[in-house]
N, C-alpha and C positions, 0 to 999 in steps of 0.2 A: 250125128249132129244134135239130135234131140237130147241124147244123154249128156252131150257136152253142155248144152244149154241148161239142162236141169242141174248138172253139176256146178255150172257157174252160178246159177241162181242159189243153189244150196250153200255154195261157198260164200256167196255174198251175204247171205243171211247169217251164217255162222261168224263171218268177219265182223259184222255190225254188232253182234252180241258180244263178241270178244272185246271190241273197242269200248262198248258200253260198260262192260264189267270192269275193264281197266280204269275207266274214268271214275266209276263208282268207288273202286278200291283206292285210287289216289285221293279222291275227295274225302273218303273215310279216314285215310291216313292223315291228311291235313287236319281234318276235324279232330282226330285223336291227339295230334301233336300240338295243337294250339294251346297257349297258356290259359289255364282256368276254363278250358272248353270254348274259348273265343278265338276267332281268327285275328292275328296280329295286324294292326293297321300301321302304316308308315307314321312315325313320330310317336307311337304309343310307348309309354314308359313301363318298364318291367323291373321287378326286383328279383335278382337271381343270385345263385351261389357259384363262385368260380370252381370249376371242377378240374381244370388243368391249364397249364401254361406250356405251350409248345411252339418252338420256332418264333415266328413273328406274330403269333395269335394267342389270345386268351379265350378259353372256351367256358361257357356258362350253361347251367342247367335250366332249361325252360319248362321242365316238367314233362311227364309222359314220355320219357326217354328221348326228348327232343333237346337239341343243343343249339346254342347260338355262338357266334364268333365275333370277337372284338379285336381290333388291331392292337398289338402290344404297345405300339408307339404312344397310344393314348395314356399309358400309365407310367411312362418314363419322363422324369423331370429334367431340368436343365443340367443337372450333374450326372445324368445317366442312370440314376437309381430307379429301380422298378417299384412302383408304389402299390402293388397288389399282391396278394398271396392266395394260394389254393385254400378253399374253404371259406373265403371271405365273402360276405354278402355285399353286392354292389347294385347300383341303379344304372340302367341303360335304356336306350331308345331304339326301337325297331326301325331299320331302314328299308330292307328289301330281302328277297331271296335270290341268291346268285349261285348257279350251279347246284341247286338243291340245298344250299347252306344259308341259314338265316344270318344276315349281317346286321349287327347292332353297333351303336356308338355310345360312349359316355360323354361326348362333347356337347355342351350347351353353349350356344353363341360362340363356338370356336374353341372352347376349352373343356377339360374333363370334368364331368359331374362328380367324379370321385374326389378330385381336388376341391371342387366347390363345396362338397359335403364336409370335407376336412376343415375348410374355413368356417362353415356354419357351425360345426361341432366345437371349434375353438371359441367361437363367439358365445355359444350357449354355455360352455363350461368355464368361460372367463380365463382361459389359459393362453400362453404365448404360442406363436407359430412363426416360423422363419419365412422371410420374404426378401426378394432382391429388389433394390431400388433401380428401376429401369431408366427413368428419365425425369428431368426437372420440367414440370408443367406449371401453368398458371395457378397460383395459389398453393402449390405444394409439389408433391412427387407422385409418380405412378409406381406402384409397388406390385411385383408379380409374386403371388404365393402359389407355387405349383402350376404356374401358367394362368392363374386367375388374376385378372387385373383389379387392383384395389387402389384407393386414394388415401394418401397420407398428407394432411394439411402441413404447410410449412412450419407452423407453430408446434407441431407434434413430432417433428423429426429429431429434436434434441431438447435438452433442458433449457437451452437459451434460444431455440428457434433459429439457429444459424443456417444460412442457405448459401454458403460459399461454394462457388462453382467447382464441381469435381470432388467435393468432400464426401458425398454419399453415393452418387450414381455409380452403379456397377458393384456395389458392396451389399452383402447379405447381413441382415440384422433380425433379431427377434422382434415381433410386433404383437400388440394386443388389438383384437378386433373390437372397435368401439361401436360399429353399426353394421347390421346386415339386413338389407331391405330389398324388396322387389325380387325375391328369389335369387339373390346374388347379383342383381344388376347394379346395386348401389352398396358398395362395401367401403367403410371408412376404418383405417387402422392408425395406430399410434405407437411410436417408439418411446415417446416421452413418458407415457403412463408407466411403462416398465422401468425406465430410468428413475422416475420419481419414487417408485416403490423400492427400488434398490438403494436409492439415496437415503430414504427414511430408515431403512435397515442399517445402513452404515452409520447414520447419526446416532442411533441407539447404541451401536457398538462403541463409537467414539466417546459417548457419555461415560462409559465405564472404563475407558482407557486413558483419557487425557485430563489434565487439570492445569489451572493457572500456575505459571512458573516452570512448567515442564518443557524440556528441550525435545523437539521432534523433527522428523524429516518431512520435507515438502518438495513439490515440483512447481516451478513457475508456469502459470497457465495463461494469463493475459495481463495487459497493462491498462491503467487509467491515469488521468492527470493527477489524481489524488493518491495513487499508490499502485500496488501490484496484487493480483489475486493468485493464490497458490493452492494447489490440490493437496489436501491433507489425507488423501485416501478415500476419495469419493465425496468429500465435503470441502467446500471452498473456505479459505481463510484469507483475510485481508492484511497486507503489510502496508500501513500508511507510509507515505513518502518520507516522513520524518523518522521512520523506524527502519529504513532500508540501509542507511549508512551513517556513521558518525560524521562523515564529511557532508557538506552541503551539496545537494544534487538538484538539477532542474527537472529531469525526467527519469522515471524508473528504468526505461530501456537503455539509459546511459551506462548502467552498471549491471543490469540483469538481461537474460535472454530467455525466450520461450523454451520450455522443456528443461531448463537448468534445474538440477537437484541442489537444494540448499538446506541448511539447518536453521530452524527458527525456535523462538521461545514463545510460549503461549502467554499473552498479556491479559486477555479477558475472554469470557465465554457467556453468550446469551443464547441459550437453547430455544427459548420461546420465539425469538426473532431469527434463529438460526444464523447468528453472527459470531464468528471466531476471529479475534484480532491477534496477530502474531508479530514478532519483531525479529529482524535479522541482526541488527546492531547489538541487541541485548545479549546475543551469544558471543560477542567479541569484547575484549577489554576496552575500557574507556581510555582513550589517549590522554585525557586531561588528568588522569590519576597521578602521573609523574611529571607534569609540566613544571611544577615548582622546583623539582630537583634538577631538571634539565636546563632551565632558563633562569639565570640570576640577574638581578637588577644591575644595569650598567653593561651587561654582556652584549657583544655585537652578534646579530643573527642575519641570515640570508633567507630570502623568500620571494614568492611571486605574487604580484598584485592580482587578486581574483575578483574584487568588486569595489566599485566606487559609490559612495553615498555623499550627500551634501556635507556631512560633518567629518568626512575623512575617507581613508582607503584601508580596505582589509587585505592583509598579507598572509598567504599560506606559508607557514614556516615548516610544517610537516603535515601529512595526511590527517584531516579532521581537526587540526589546530590552526586557527586563524588569529592573527593579532591585528589590532587597530592602530593605525597612525592617525591621530586626530589632526584635523585641518590646521590647527595652530602649531603642529610639529612637522608640517610638510614643507613650508615655505623657506626653511633655513633662515628665519628672521624676517622674511618678506611676507607681508599680508596678502593672502589670496582669498578669492571668493568661492572657488570650487576646486576640489582636488584635481580635476581634469586639466587644470591650468599647468600642472607640473608633472603629473604621472598619468599612466594609462594601464588598462587591464592587460595582463600578460607580461608586464615589465618586471625584470629581475631587480630587486633592490636590496640594499644593506641597511639595517636599522639597529637601533639600540633599545634594549629592554628598559622601560620606565617603571613598570609595575606588573606583578603577577598575582592573579586572583582565581585560583582553580575552582573554588566553590561556586563562583558566579560565571566561570568559563570565560574569563577576560584576560587578555594579554595586551598591555599598553606598550606601544612602540613609538620611536621618534627617529626621524632622519638624522638629527643632531644628537650627540651624546648629552646625557643629562648633566646639567650644571650642578657641581657640588656646592651644597649650602654650607658656608663656613659657620662654625659655631661662634657666636658673638658672646663675649664675656661682659656682662653688665656690671656696673659698680654697685657697691653695697650702700644701703641706706645709712646716712650720717657721714659718709665719706666726703672729704674735701678734695676737690679736683681742680687742676688748672686746665682750662679749655680755651677755645678760640671761637669768636662770634662767627656763625655761619651766615645767618640772615636775620633781619629784623622785620617782625610782623606787627600789625596793629595791636595784637593781644599779648605779645611778648617777644623774647629774643631766643633764637635757637643757637645753642652753643655746642660745637663739635668737641666730643671727648675722645681723644685718640683718633684712629683711622676709620672706625666702623660704627661708633655710637654717637648719636646726636640727642641732646636733651633740651628741654624747654624751660626757660626762666619766665614765668608769667609776669606781667607788669606789676602785679601786687607783691612780687617777691624780688623786684629789682632794687629796692631800697633807694629810690630816687624820688624827688618831689613830684607831686601831681602835675600832669601836663608836660612832663619832660619829653623832649624829642630824642628817643633812644637811637634812632638811625643816625643822628648827628653825633650823639655822645659815644655810641659804640658801633662804629662802622665795621663792615665785614673784615675779619682778620684780626680784630682787637683781642688781646689776651684778657681773659676774665677768670678769676678764681670764684668757684661756686661750691655750695654744699648740696649733697644729694638728699632731697626730701622724701621721695617715693620711687620705687622700682616695680614696674609691671613686667615680670619675666615672660608671661604668656604672650603679651602683645609687643614686647621689646621696647617699651616706652620708659623714659626716665624724666622725672620732674626735679628741676634744680631751683636753687634760691641763693640770692646774694644777701638778702635780709637775714636768713638763718645763719649764714656764714658770719655776719657781724656779731650776732648774739653769741655764737659759738666762740668767737675770738675773745669777746668780753668775758665770757665765763672762764675761758682758759687763762686770761690775764688775772682775773680775781683769784683763781685757784693758785696761781703762782705767788700772788701777794700773801695769801693765807699760809702757804708753805714757808714763805720767808719769815713771817711772824713766829711760826712754830720753831723755826731754827734759832730765833733770838730768845725764845723762852716766854714770849708774850702770847697767851692763849685765851685772852679775854673774849668771852662769848658775846659780851655786849657790843664790843667793837665789830665782831663778826656779823652780828645781826644788823647793826647800823650800816655796815658796809654793803651788805646784800640789799638792804632797803634802798640805799642811795643808788646803787648800780642799776637796779631793775625797775625803779619808779621815776628815773630821771629827776631826782630831787637834787 
């Protein structure tokens, strides 16, 4: 019994020593394996090298032959790619010891510190980093860069700050980190900064490749009331609405569509203001070049009324060629106050060509054919004509010469006593022989005279008398002189 008691006592003493030695050994082991000789505390940050990747775990060297384990899932991004390699130095945070294995994490506020460091490194180096636009939020977008949430202001998502629903969400783009504050709690990124940099590079390239007058390819990007913007390869060009088509158009979208590829001609370049003006119609032949050959004066044409204005109606006779029917040529002889009284937009009409002026891009039309102007033959000065009194006016008598010409005999040329009543002496229809004093071919006016006719007749009678004397052999100059004196001085 005693021996048993002693034995039990001895055993108890040895057991306590063994337990004590084991505790001391375990404590020493922990002491030996702690990083930098310090026991790891929950949340303590360590910097360690990745020594292996196995299964679902990443193992890191904590020094003193001690290892730590981090879940591999912390290094896998949205695409499934593993973002860590053996030998890489990483930062991690101690969590606890489970089953004798030190458990660590790279996650800070729910995301990997490795990814956070990548964002910080991109910020410090000023380089681009890819991020996925997660959602549209107030003032901008939430962008995930390797699981790290960042903020992109709405004005920084594109060159124009467009926020059309669904245009960016779910897509991945390169971003520039503009701000990295509060150890990653406040990260601001920009896509526009990279686009601006790319745009400036393309402008420099365009400066070397395009010039005024050059034909280039473009793609329609957007519309404005004043024209269309086209993409010239990273740089916008403006097509003014007047340069879209030779035809008159109200809106650019009436003839163009977004994304349409077109040919344009460079009209002007202003690199300081980054303005490039181009033209579509300049690449096409001017339809007015052969209008004079296609439309002859007097020819009948068909067209559609496309516009009414107070002074007439415009008729489209072919694409980009409009003719004007003046209001005076719309009423078929009837006076009208506005074209809408007789025609309307969209109506098909037939008209006659009055005049063609390609230089000023004018085509004059008329509903009625142009009246042919008859060529009037005026009499010659000094000619003696038989006419008919047309009408008597206070200043003279109008005498009709033939069917188309009327001349005036002023009162001073009527060869009648002063105060004579010509309306009673020469009523309309009276036959009157007159002499032509003057002819104004430009204005079509003829001045007549009865007085000059009398003088002409007296001269002719005297000439006949002289001729008769010569035939009898009497050529006395004295008689001739006396005769002329008596004839023209009323002696």
